[in-house]
N, C-alpha and C positions, 0 to 999 in steps of 0.2 A: 501047958496053958489050957484053962478051961474054956468052954464055949462062951461064957459071959465075958471073960477077959478078951477073947478074940473079937466079939462083937463090939465091945467097948473100944477096942483099938481101931475099929473101922469108922468111928464117928468123931467129929470135931466137937469138943466141949468148950474150949477156950480159943478165941481168935484175938490176937493182939500183935502189935508191932512196936518193938523197942528200937527207936531210931538213934543210932550212935554215929551217924554221919552228918555232914553239913552240906552235902551236895545232892541229896536225893529229893526229887520232886514227887515221884509216885512209885509205889511198890505193891506188887501183887502178892497176896498171902499164899504161900505154898501149901495147897491142900493135900498134896501127895495122894490124889485120887480118893480122898476120904469125903464122906458126906457130913453135912452139918445137921446135928440132931436138934430136936425141939427143946427149947430152954437153954441152948448153948449161950455162953457168955461172950459178948463182944466188948472189948476194951479199946477205947479211943482216947489217946492222950491229947494234952493241949497242943495246939498248932498242927492238929491232924484232923482229917475227915475220912470216914470209911464209906466207900461207895460199892454197893452190890451190883453185879452185872450177871444177868441170866440169859444164856443163849444169845449173846450179843446185844441185849436190850438192858437199858439202865433200870435198876430197881430202886430200893430205898437208900437214902443217904443219912449217915449218922455223924453227929458232932461229938465233941469231947464228952467222955463219961463212960459209965458201965451200963451195958444194955443187955437185957434178956431177950433172946430171939424167940418170940412167941407171935401168935397171929396178930395181936394188936400193934406190934412194933414193925411189922413188915407188910403193910396193906398193899403196896405196889407189887411186891414179889408174890404175895398171895394171889393177886389178880393174874399175874403173868403165868404162874404155875397152874392156875385154874382150880385152886382148892375151893370146892363148894362149901365145905363144912369146916374150914379152918385148917391151920397148920398142925398136922398130926404126925406125918411121916418125915423121916430125914430127907434132905435134898442136897443137890450140888449147885453151887454158884461161885462165881469168882468174886473175891473181895479185894478191892484196890484201896490202899491207903494213900491219901494225897496230902502233902505237906502244905500248910497254909501260912507259914511264917514268911517274913520279909527276906528276900534274897538280895543282898547288896553288892555293889561294885562290879556289876556285869558290864563288860566292855562291848562297845559297838563301834563300827567304822565303815566308811565307804570304800569298797574295793575299787570302784570306778568313779570318776567325777560325776556329780549331779548337775544336770543342765537346769538352770533357773533363770527366769526373766527378772532383770533388775532395772529399776527406774532411772538409775544413774549411768549404768554401763551397758545396758541392753542384755543380750544373752551371755551368761557367765557360767563357766565350769567351776564347781565348788567341791572340794574334798573336806570331809569333816570326820571327827571321831570324839568319843567321850565315854561316859558310863551311865548306867541306869539301874534303879532298884525296882523290884517287882514282887508281887505276891499273887497266888492263885485265888480267885474269888468265885469261880464257877467250876467245880470239879468235873461235872459231867461234860461241859463244853471243852475243858482242857484235855480230858482223856480222849474225847472224840477227835479233836482237831490237832492236838500237839503230841501227846504221849502215845496215843494209840493203844495197842495191846502189849506194849513193852512191859516185861515183868519187873524191870528195875530201871526207871528212867532218871538219868542223872543230869546235872547242870551242864556238863560239857556237851551232851547230846542236845540239850535245849539250845545252847549257844549255836551249834551247827544248824539246827532246824530253824531257829528264829532270827538269825542274823540278817539274812536277806529280807525277811518280812519286816523287821524293825526299820531297816534302811528304807524300804519302800514306803512305810508309814511316815517316816521322818521327811522323806522327799515330798510326799503329798502335803504334809502339815506345813512345811516350809513354803511351798507354793501357795497354799491357802492363806497363810499369815502374811505373805508379801513383805517379808523382812528384807530391808536393803542389805547389800553386801557390806557396806560400811558398818552397819550395826552388828553383823555377824562377827566382825573382828574386834568389837569393843564392848559387847554386852552379852557375854557368854551365859552368865548365871541368869539374867533376866530372860534371855531367849528360851532357856530350858523350861522355866516356869510358864512362859507364855505359850509354849507348844503343848504342855500337858493337857489342857482342856480339849485340844484337837486330837491328840494321840490316843487318850484313854478311851473315848467312845468306840474307837476302832478296835483296840486290843481287847477290850472287854466283850464287845459284841462278836468278834471273830474267834478269839482264843481263850476267853475266860480268865484273863490275867489283867491286873491293874498295875500301871506304871506309877510307883510312888514318887519317884524323882527321875528327871531326865536331864543329864548334865552334858553340855557341849564344852569340851575341853580345848578344842582347836578347830578352826576353819581356815583353809588355805585356798587361794585363788591363783590363776596363772600369773607368771611374772609381769606381763604387760598390764594386768589389772592392778597388781601390787604397785607398779610404777605410777599408775594414774592416782592411786590412793595416796602415795607418798607426795606427789605433786600437789594434790588438793590439800593435804595437811600442811605443806610448806606455804601455800598461798594463804591458808587460814592463819598460820602463824605470822606471816608478813602483814596481813590485813590489807588496808587500802594502799595500792601501789603508789599513788600520788604522795601520800605521807611518807612512804618508804623512800622514794626518790629524794624528797626534801630532806629527810634524815641523812641520806648519803651525802647530799650536798653540804649539809652543816658539818658532818664529820670530815669531809674532804677539806673544807676551809679551816677547820680547827687543826688539822694535821699538816697544814701548809701545802696542800695540793698533791699529796702523795697518793698513789694507788688509784684504783678505779673510782673511788668516791671523789678523790680530788679532781680526776679528769672530768667526771660528770659535773662537778661544781664549776670548773673552769669553762666548760662548754656552755652551761646554762648562763653563767655570767657574761660570756661572749655574746650570746643571743640578746641578753638584756641591754648590753652596751650598744649592739648594732641597732636595736630598736630605737634607742635614745638618739643615736647619731642620725638615723634616717629621719626621725622626727624633726631634728634640727637642720636638716639639709646638708649634712656633712658629705654626702655622696653626690653632690651637685657637680656634674662634669663640665660645666660652662667655664672656659678659661678666663672669661672676663669676671674676675672675682668682684663681688659686690654689685655687679650690674643688675639692674632690674630685669626680670624675665617676665614677659607677658604670658598670661595663661594660654596654654596651647588650645588651638581650635580642634574641632572634630577630626579634621584631616591630619593634624599634626600630633595627635595623641600617640604616646609611646606604646609600643607593643607590650602586652602583658608579660610579666616575668613568671614563668612556671616554677614555683618553689614547692616541689613534691618530694617527699621522702619515703623510703621503703622501711618496713619494720626493722630490718637489720640496721639501717642508719639511725633510726630513732633509738634502738637499743644501745648502739654505740654512744649516742648523744647522752642518754640518761644513765649509762653505766649499768644496765641490767641485761638480762638475756632476751633474745628475740621471742621466746615462748611467753615471757612475762608481758611483753608489749602486746602480743596477739590476745593473751588472756584479758588484758585491760580493754582492748577494743571490743572483744566479745561481751565484756561486762558493761559496755556503754560509757565507761569513764573517759576514754580517749576516742575521738571521732576519726573514723577511717572509712575508706570506700574500697570495696573488694572489686577488683578488675580481673576477671577470669578466676584464677586460683590464688591471686596475690592481693595483699592489702596495700593501699597507698594512703599516706597521711600528709595533709598540707601543713606548712609551717604555722599557719594561723591556728590550726587545730592543736598543734603541739604547744603553741604559746598559750592557748586557752587552757589546756590541761595543766601547764606549769603554774598558771595564775590561780588555780583553784585553791 
């Protein structure tokens, strides 16, 4: 081998990367300790960017196309090298190829529950998982903060590196958006779109990547919160408790008094009959039937009869659960007074509720 062939073998004349993988994010061109000569050809294909790095400093960036490495094409590198009179001699530099296409279907998930403040349930622990699509928009920032000096940075390494960071960003975005837990469970697709404007400024500013889509596939809460959500859904399905009780009464009468609906109807009818009989004086205890009874004076006034019911007694009367009765009191539809930790309801308040 002649001297010219030897010298020719020491210089890089063509720099290119044919990507036949689907999981490579960045790849460093193997220079094999060779120098890049003046006028060498740099070939960058679609969905690629070539980034020059000289002694740990970022040089020029090249997009898709065929580029001749001359002084005019590498102004930043010429400055870093200190070429006063232009690029004349061979030089050594690292060339990183970065893939800029869209990477789809990347999974994310919370390894530990996220603590979030909810307007309905207070502090709630939430677990969530889903997928996201991303692409690299700032090769320099991506190489600096994510890939580093890795000569072949793959998607699985990216997942290991970025999973905790994505979860941290998701947690911050969820807290900023103040999304109720009830919406987490019912509006997955809308929630992902709503979080994108909050997530992207962070990922682009910190890591040089853009999240094209962020999909929440599932969000789970502790069992006690699930029970509260189920109860709220049940109450929404029932609607107005007063209408529900009247419906039960009608059903009970139509079925001839069978079951809880019939019992509720019978009790309600009994209250109605008792009210009518009291109005007619049927409960007059005077043995002299028909005798005129003078109106009682202040001293002879009868002692008041305390007719107070507990929520359990009202629930039994109406044929519903005690929780339903308490919820109706809290809603203000049924009047009740809380004594200590227990509610008490007067018969007059119950009659007023049934008359609505």
